[in-house]
C-alpha positions in Angstrom: 17.0 -2.6 11.2 15.9 -4.3 14.4 17.2 -7.9 15.0 13.8 -9.3 15.6 12.3 -11.4 12.9 9.4 -9.5 11.3 6.0 -11.3 11.7 3.5 -8.7 10.5 3.4 -5.5 8.5 0.4 -3.3 9.2 -0.4 -1.0 6.2 -2.6 2.0 6.2 -5.2 2.0 3.3 -5.9 5.4 1.5 -2.6 6.9 0.3 -0.5 3.9 1.3 -1.9 0.8 -0.3 -4.9 2.5 -2.1 -4.5 5.3 -4.6 -7.7 7.4 -4.6 -6.1 10.8 -5.2 -7.1 12.1 -1.8 -10.8 11.5 -2.7 -11.7 11.0 1.0 -10.2 14.3 2.1 -11.6 16.2 -0.8 -15.0 14.8 0.2 -14.4 15.6 3.8 -13.4 19.1 3.0 -16.6 19.6 1.0 -18.8 18.2 3.8 -17.1 20.6 6.3 -17.3 23.6 4.0 -21.0 22.9 3.2 -21.6 23.6 6.9 -20.4 27.2 6.3 -16.7 27.1 6.3 -13.9 27.7 3.7 -11.1 25.4 4.6 -8.5 24.3 2.0 -7.6 20.7 1.2 -4.1 21.4 2.6 -5.7 22.3 6.0 -7.9 19.2 6.0 -4.9 17.0 5.2 -2.7 18.6 7.8 -5.2 18.0 10.6 -7.3 15.1 9.4 -5.0 12.7 7.6 -5.1 9.2 9.0 -7.5 9.9 11.8 -10.9 8.3 12.4 -13.1 10.6 10.4 -15.2 12.1 13.2 -12.0 12.9 15.0 -10.6 14.4 11.7 -13.7 16.8 11.6 -13.2 17.7 15.2 -9.5 18.5 14.6 -10.2 20.7 11.6 -13.0 22.6 13.3 -11.0 23.1 16.6 -7.7 24.0 15.0 -8.9 26.4 12.3 -12.2 27.5 13.6 -11.9 27.3 17.4 -15.1 25.2 17.4 -16.0 22.3 19.6 -19.5 21.2 18.7 -20.5 17.5 18.7 -23.9 18.2 17.0 -22.1 20.0 14.2 -19.5 17.3 13.9 -22.1 14.5 13.8 -24.0 16.3 11.0 -20.9 16.9 8.9 -19.9 13.2 9.4 -23.3 11.9 8.3 -23.2 14.0 5.1 -19.5 13.0 4.5 -20.4 9.2 4.7 -23.2 9.6 2.2 -21.1 11.6 -0.1 -18.1 9.3 0.2 -20.1 6.2 -0.6 -21.4 8.0 -3.7 -17.9 9.2 -4.7 -16.3 5.8 -4.3 -19.1 4.2 -6.4 -18.3 6.7 -9.2 -14.6 7.4 -9.1 -11.7 5.1 -10.0 -9.8 3.5 -7.2 -6.5 1.9 -7.9 -4.0 -0.1 -5.9 -0.8 1.8 -5.2 2.2 0.8 -7.4 3.8 -2.5 -6.4 1.4 -3.2 -3.5 0.3 -6.6 -4.7 3.9 -7.5 -5.4 4.8 -6.5 -1.9 1.9 -8.5 -0.4 3.0 -11.6 -2.3 6.7 -11.2 -1.3 5.7 -10.8 2.3 3.6 -14.0 2.1 6.6 -15.9 0.7 8.5 -14.8 3.8 5.7 -15.9 6.1 5.1 -12.3 7.1 1.4 -11.2 7.6 0.1 -8.3 5.6 -2.7 -6.5 7.6 -4.6 -3.4 6.5 -5.8 -0.8 9.0 -7.7 2.4 8.5 -9.4 5.4 10.0 -12.5 4.4 8.0 -15.4 2.5 9.5 -15.7 -1.2 8.4 -18.4 -0.6 5.9 -16.5 2.0 4.0 -13.2 0.1 4.1 -14.9 -3.1 2.9 -16.5 -1.3 0.0 -13.1 0.0 -1.1 -11.5 -3.5 -0.8 -14.4 -5.0 -2.8 -14.0 -2.4 -5.6 -10.3 -3.2 -5.8 -11.2 -6.9 -6.1 -9.0 -7.8 -3.1 -10.0 -10.6 -0.7 -9.0 -11.2 2.9 -6.8 -14.3 3.0 -5.8 -13.9 -0.6 -4.1 -10.5 -1.3 -3.9 -9.6 2.4 -4.4 -11.4 5.7 -6.7 -9.1 7.8 -8.5 -5.8 7.9 -8.8 -3.7 11.1 -10.9 -0.6 11.0 -11.8 2.4 13.2 -15.1 0.7 14.1 -13.3 -2.4 15.5 -11.6 -0.7 18.5 -12.5 1.8 21.2 -9.5 4.2 20.7 -8.2 5.2 17.3 -4.9 6.6 16.0 -2.5 7.6 17.4 -3.6 5.1 20.1 -2.2 1.6 19.4 -5.5 -0.2 19.6 -5.8 -1.3 15.9 -2.3 -2.7 15.8 -2.9 -4.5 19.2 -6.2 -5.9 17.8 -4.3 -7.3 14.8 -1.6 -8.7 17.0 -4.1 -10.4 19.3 -5.9 -12.0 16.3 -2.7 -13.7 15.2 -1.3 -14.4 18.6 1.6 -12.1 18.2 3.0 -10.9 21.6 6.2 -9.1 20.6 5.3 -5.7 19.1 8.9 -5.2 18.0 8.3 -7.9 15.4 5.6 -5.7 13.8 6.2 -3.0 11.2 3.7 -0.1 10.6 3.6 1.8 7.2 1.5 4.8 6.6 1.3 8.1 4.7 0.6 10.4 7.6 2.3 11.4 10.8 -0.5 9.9 12.9 0.3 6.5 11.3 3.9 6.8 12.4 2.8 7.8 15.9 0.4 4.8 16.0 3.3 2.5 15.2 5.5 4.1 17.8 2.8 3.9 20.5 2.3 0.2 19.7 6.0 -0.4 20.2 6.5 -1.5 16.6 10.0 -2.5 15.6 9.8 -0.1 12.7 7.4 2.8 12.0 7.7 3.9 8.4 6.3 6.9 6.5 5.6 6.8 2.8 5.2 9.8 0.5 2.5 8.5 -1.8 -0.4 10.0 0.2 -1.5 12.8 2.5 1.8 14.1 4.0 5.0 15.2 2.4 8.4 13.8 3.5 9.0 17.0 5.4 5.7 16.6 7.3 6.3 12.9 7.9 9.8 13.6 9.3 8.2 15.6 12.1 7.0 12.3 13.6 10.5 10.9 13.6 9.9 7.7 11.6 12.5 5.0 11.3 12.4 5.4 7.6 10.6 7.4 4.9 10.1 5.6 1.6 8.7 6.7 -1.7 7.4 3.4 -3.0 6.1 0.3 -1.2 8.7 -1.8 -3.0 11.3 -0.1 -0.8 9.8 -1.9 2.2 11.0 -5.4 1.2 14.7 -4.9 2.1 13.6 -3.5 5.4 11.7 -6.7 6.3 14.6 -9.1 5.5 
């Protein structure tokens, strides 16, 4: 553990703080396959997890299809957003185990809890509303892919959150996420700890390829690491 006092923990949403059974990537797979492909969920997770969703589509198409087509990408993305809005309206979305306990414990330690995501703000806000969470109550801030110019693995979302709360020392920040690109984001931001969690898109073996400081299986395991 780094000696610096932790000031902020930045949590990914889907798969990390939100349990939606990979609904977003199932919906993304369907939107891509509706354009004439036959990719598996595992392929979409491997290339798309944690990324801004246009970039996720680009990565899947280029990696498995050798395709670079912005018109095609835009069409798939538009269909995906409509389908995801509908899916989130119908399907159950739950908080991950112990997440609100962890948020409360961090608040008692005067550590900020920030959510960040590869979703656009409208989508992320609808998920938070369905969970019944409120900024300033359960968590301190939300940063989305539409708030910054560069998305994961670039550090822009973390730097955006740091600037909002006047945090200048990135080594006092912890990043937690369920995909390798979350870990890379934390490393690129200079976070004191970049932690993978096995509750979402990537397995422990996949997470380990990004060389995280820790891999945890439940958010409650985060608390001793922030002491």
